[in-house]
DSSP file (Angstrom, degrees, kcal/mol; ACC not computed):
  #  RESIDUE AA STRUCTURE BP1 BP2  ACC     N-H-->O    O-->H-N    N-H-->O    O-->H-N    TCO  KAPPA ALPHA  PHI   PSI    X-CA   Y-CA   Z-CA
    1    1 A X     >        0   0    0      0, 0.0     4,-2.1     0, 0.0     5,-0.2   0.000 360.0 360.0 360.0 -28.9   27.0   65.2   33.6
    2    2 A X  H  >  +     0   0    0      1,-0.2     4,-2.1     2,-0.2     5,-0.1   0.899 360.0  52.2 -62.6 -37.7   26.1   62.6   36.3
    3    3 A X  H  > S+     0   0    0      1,-0.2     4,-2.2     2,-0.2    -1,-0.2   0.884 107.1  51.2 -63.5 -38.6   22.4   63.6   36.0
    4    4 A X  H  > S+     0   0    0      2,-0.2     4,-2.3     1,-0.2    -1,-0.2   0.877 108.6  51.3 -68.7 -37.3   22.6   63.2   32.2
    5    5 A X  H  X S+     0   0    0     -4,-2.1     4,-2.3     2,-0.2    -2,-0.2   0.911 110.2  50.1 -66.1 -40.1   24.0   59.7   32.6
    6    6 A X  H  X S+     0   0    0     -4,-2.1     4,-2.3     2,-0.2    -2,-0.2   0.910 109.9  50.2 -60.9 -43.7   21.1   58.9   35.0
    7    7 A X  H  X S+     0   0    0     -4,-2.2     4,-2.5     2,-0.2    -1,-0.2   0.911 110.8  49.4 -61.1 -44.4   18.6   60.2   32.5
    8    8 A X  H  X S+     0   0    0     -4,-2.3     4,-2.4     1,-0.2    -2,-0.2   0.915 111.7  48.9 -62.6 -43.6   20.1   58.1   29.7
    9    9 A X  H  X S+     0   0    0     -4,-2.3     4,-2.1     2,-0.2    -1,-0.2   0.889 111.3  49.3 -62.7 -41.1   20.0   55.0   31.8
   10   10 A X  H  X S+     0   0    0     -4,-2.3     4,-2.2     2,-0.2    -2,-0.2   0.894 110.4  50.7 -68.2 -39.4   16.4   55.6   32.8
   11   11 A X  H  X S+     0   0    0     -4,-2.5     4,-2.8     2,-0.2    -2,-0.2   0.914 108.8  51.7 -65.6 -41.0   15.4   56.2   29.2
   12   12 A X  H  X S+     0   0    0     -4,-2.4     4,-2.2     1,-0.2    -2,-0.2   0.904 109.4  50.4 -60.9 -40.1   17.1   52.9   28.2
   13   13 A X  H  X S+     0   0    0     -4,-2.1     4,-1.7     2,-0.2    -1,-0.2   0.896 111.1  48.4 -68.3 -36.8   15.2   51.1   30.9
   14   14 A X  H  X S+     0   0    0     -4,-2.2     4,-2.6     2,-0.2    -2,-0.2   0.902 110.2  51.4 -65.9 -39.8   12.0   52.6   29.7
   15   15 A X  H  X S+     0   0    0     -4,-2.8     4,-2.7     1,-0.2    -2,-0.2   0.879 107.9  52.4 -66.1 -34.1   12.8   51.6   26.1
   16   16 A X  H  X S+     0   0    0     -4,-2.2     4,-2.1     2,-0.2    -1,-0.2   0.905 110.5  48.4 -63.3 -39.2   13.5   48.0   27.2
   17   17 A X  H  X S+     0   0    0     -4,-1.7     4,-2.4     2,-0.2    -2,-0.2   0.908 111.7  49.3 -66.6 -40.9   10.1   47.9   29.0
   18   18 A X  H  X S+     0   0    0     -4,-2.6     4,-2.8     1,-0.2    -2,-0.2   0.916 109.1  52.1 -65.2 -41.8    8.4   49.3   25.8
   19   19 A X  H  X S+     0   0    0     -4,-2.7     4,-2.6     2,-0.2    -1,-0.2   0.917 110.6  48.7 -58.7 -42.7   10.2   46.7   23.6
   20   20 A X  H  X S+     0   0    0     -4,-2.1     4,-2.5     1,-0.2    -1,-0.2   0.922 112.1  48.4 -66.2 -41.6    8.9   43.9   25.9
   21   21 A X  H  X S+     0   0    0     -4,-2.4     4,-2.4     2,-0.2    -2,-0.2   0.899 111.4  49.9 -63.0 -41.4    5.4   45.3   25.8
   22   22 A X  H  X S+     0   0    0     -4,-2.8     4,-2.7     2,-0.2    -2,-0.2   0.932 110.8  49.5 -62.3 -45.3    5.5   45.6   22.0
   23   23 A X  H  X S+     0   0    0     -4,-2.6     4,-1.9     1,-0.2    -2,-0.2   0.920 111.6  48.7 -60.0 -44.7    6.7   42.1   21.7
   24   24 A X  H  X S+     0   0    0     -4,-2.5     4,-1.5     1,-0.2    -1,-0.2   0.907 114.4  45.4 -62.6 -42.5    3.9   40.8   24.0
   25   25 A X  H  X S+     0   0    0     -4,-2.4     4,-2.5     1,-0.2    -1,-0.2   0.859 108.6  55.6 -70.9 -34.8    1.2   42.7   22.1
   26   26 A X  H  X S+     0   0    0     -4,-2.7     4,-2.3     1,-0.2    -1,-0.2   0.903 106.7  51.9 -65.8 -37.6    2.5   41.6   18.8
   27   27 A X  H  X S+     0   0    0     -4,-1.9     4,-0.9    -5,-0.2    -1,-0.2   0.881 110.6  47.6 -62.1 -39.5    2.2   38.0   19.9
   28   28 A X  H  < S+     0   0    0     -4,-1.5     4,-0.4     2,-0.2     3,-0.4   0.898 111.5  49.4 -70.7 -41.7   -1.4   38.5   20.9
   29   29 A X  H >< S+     0   0    0     -4,-2.5     3,-1.1     1,-0.2    -2,-0.2   0.909 109.4  52.5 -64.9 -41.7   -2.3   40.3   17.7
   30   30 A X  H 3< S+     0   0    0     -4,-2.3    -1,-0.2     1,-0.2    -2,-0.2   0.755 111.9  46.0 -64.8 -25.0   -0.8   37.6   15.6
   31   31 A X  T 3< S+     0   0    0     -4,-0.9    -1,-0.2    -3,-0.4    -2,-0.2   0.328  81.0 120.9-103.4   6.6   -2.7   34.9   17.4
   32   32 A X    X   -     0   0    0     -3,-1.1     3,-0.7    -4,-0.4    -3,-0.0  -0.367  67.5-125.7 -70.5 152.5   -6.1   36.4   17.4
   33   33 A X  T 3  S+     0   0    0      1,-0.2    -1,-0.1    -2,-0.1    -3,-0.1   0.181  81.7 102.1 -85.8  17.9   -8.8   34.4   15.7
   34   34 A X  T 3   +     0   0    0      1,-0.1     2,-0.8     2,-0.0    -1,-0.2   0.807  64.4  73.2 -74.6 -30.9  -10.1   37.1   13.4
   35   35 A X    <   -     0   0    0     -3,-0.7    -1,-0.1     1,-0.2     0, 0.0  -0.756  58.1-176.2 -89.2 110.5   -8.3   35.9   10.2
   36   36 A X        -     0   0    0     -2,-0.8    -1,-0.2     2,-0.1     3,-0.1   0.785  32.7-131.5 -79.1 -25.1  -10.2   32.8    9.0
   37   37 A X        -     0   0    0      1,-0.1     2,-0.2     0, 0.0    -2,-0.1   0.953  68.2  -0.6  78.7  50.4   -7.9   32.2    6.2
   38   38 A X  S    S-     0   0    0      2,-0.0     2,-0.2     0, 0.0    -2,-0.1  -0.683  94.7 -48.1 130.4 174.3  -10.2   31.6    3.3
   39   39 A X        -     0   0    0     -2,-0.2     2,-0.2     1,-0.1     0, 0.0  -0.521  55.7-107.3 -84.4 153.2  -13.8   31.6    2.4
   40   40 A X        -     0   0    0     -2,-0.2     2,-0.6     1,-0.0    -1,-0.1  -0.497  30.5-131.0 -75.4 146.1  -16.5   29.7    4.3
   41   41 A X        -     0   0    0     -2,-0.2     2,-0.4     0, 0.0    -1,-0.0  -0.891  22.6-166.8-103.5 124.2  -17.8   26.6    2.6
   42   42 A X        -     0   0    0     -2,-0.6     2,-0.0     1,-0.0     0, 0.0  -0.855  21.7-116.7-110.3 147.3  -21.6   26.1    2.4
   43   43 A X     >  -     0   0    0     -2,-0.4     4,-2.2     1,-0.1     5,-0.2  -0.294  29.8-109.8 -72.6 166.0  -23.4   23.0    1.5
   44   44 A X  H  > S+     0   0    0      1,-0.2     4,-2.2     2,-0.2     5,-0.1   0.871 120.2  53.7 -64.8 -36.1  -25.5   22.9   -1.6
   45   45 A X  H  > S+     0   0    0      2,-0.2     4,-2.4     1,-0.2    -1,-0.2   0.903 107.9  49.1 -63.7 -41.1  -28.6   22.8    0.6
   46   46 A X  H  > S+     0   0    0      1,-0.2     4,-2.5     2,-0.2    -2,-0.2   0.911 111.0  49.5 -68.3 -40.0  -27.6   25.9    2.6
   47   47 A X  H  X S+     0   0    0     -4,-2.2     4,-2.6     1,-0.2    -1,-0.2   0.900 110.6  51.6 -64.2 -37.2  -26.9   27.8   -0.7
   48   48 A X  H  X S+     0   0    0     -4,-2.2     4,-2.6     2,-0.2    -2,-0.2   0.912 110.3  48.0 -65.4 -41.8  -30.3   26.7   -2.0
   49   49 A X  H  X S+     0   0    0     -4,-2.4     4,-2.5     2,-0.2    -2,-0.2   0.940 113.0  48.6 -63.9 -44.3  -32.0   28.0    1.2
   50   50 A X  H  X S+     0   0    0     -4,-2.5     4,-2.4     1,-0.2    -2,-0.2   0.911 112.7  47.7 -60.2 -43.8  -30.1   31.3    1.0
   51   51 A X  H  X S+     0   0    0     -4,-2.6     4,-2.7     2,-0.2    -1,-0.2   0.903 111.7  50.1 -65.5 -42.1  -31.0   31.7   -2.6
   52   52 A X  H  X S+     0   0    0     -4,-2.6     4,-2.2     2,-0.2    -1,-0.2   0.905 110.5  49.4 -63.9 -42.1  -34.7   30.9   -2.0
   53   53 A X  H  X S+     0   0    0     -4,-2.5     4,-1.9    -5,-0.2    -1,-0.2   0.913 111.5  49.3 -64.3 -41.8  -34.8   33.4    0.8
   54   54 A X  H  X S+     0   0    0     -4,-2.4     4,-2.7     2,-0.2    -2,-0.2   0.912 109.3  51.7 -62.0 -43.9  -33.2   36.1   -1.4
   55   55 A X  H  X S+     0   0    0     -4,-2.7     4,-2.9     1,-0.2    -1,-0.2   0.924 109.4  51.2 -55.3 -45.2  -35.7   35.4   -4.2
   56   56 A X  H  X S+     0   0    0     -4,-2.2     4,-1.8     1,-0.2    -1,-0.2   0.880 110.1  49.0 -63.3 -38.8  -38.6   35.8   -1.7
   57   57 A X  H  X S+     0   0    0     -4,-1.9     4,-2.0     2,-0.2    -1,-0.2   0.931 112.5  48.2 -65.5 -44.8  -37.1   39.1   -0.5
   58   58 A X  H  X S+     0   0    0     -4,-2.7     4,-3.1     1,-0.2     5,-0.2   0.916 109.2  53.2 -64.2 -41.5  -36.8   40.4   -4.1
   59   59 A X  H  X S+     0   0    0     -4,-2.9     4,-2.2     1,-0.2    -1,-0.2   0.907 108.7  50.2 -58.2 -40.8  -40.3   39.3   -4.9
   60   60 A X  H  X S+     0   0    0     -4,-1.8     4,-1.3     2,-0.2    -1,-0.2   0.907 111.8  47.1 -64.5 -40.5  -41.6   41.2   -2.0
   61   61 A X  H  X S+     0   0    0     -4,-2.0     4,-1.3     1,-0.2     3,-0.2   0.925 113.2  48.8 -67.4 -44.5  -39.7   44.4   -3.1
   62   62 A X  H  X S+     0   0    0     -4,-3.1     4,-1.7     1,-0.2    -1,-0.2   0.827 105.8  57.6 -66.1 -31.7  -40.9   44.0   -6.6
   63   63 A X  H  < S+     0   0    0     -4,-2.2    -1,-0.2    -5,-0.2    -2,-0.2   0.843 104.9  51.3 -67.5 -33.1  -44.5   43.5   -5.5
   64   64 A X  H  < S+     0   0    0     -4,-1.3    -1,-0.2    -3,-0.2    -2,-0.2   0.837 110.3  49.9 -71.2 -31.4  -44.4   46.9   -3.7
   65   65 A X  H  <        0   0    0     -4,-1.3    -2,-0.2     1,-0.1    -1,-0.2   0.859 360.0 360.0 -78.6 -34.6  -43.1   48.7   -6.8
   66   66 A X     <        0   0    0     -4,-1.7    -2,-0.2     0, 0.0    -3,-0.2   0.431 360.0 360.0-128.2 360.0  -45.5   47.4   -9.4
């Protein structure tokens, strides 16, 4: 029975280590900069440049088809 008690104590110690590791990793994951929290805001000029570039790409595709 003494061996069983030692095994139980060892498992409890391992569980405590794992709990601390999980807590540490949870803190890191929660603070990563991947979630921007909303959409990016573009200026009107930037949207116009993007739209013009897209129209140019579509014109190029349509010119090849017909």
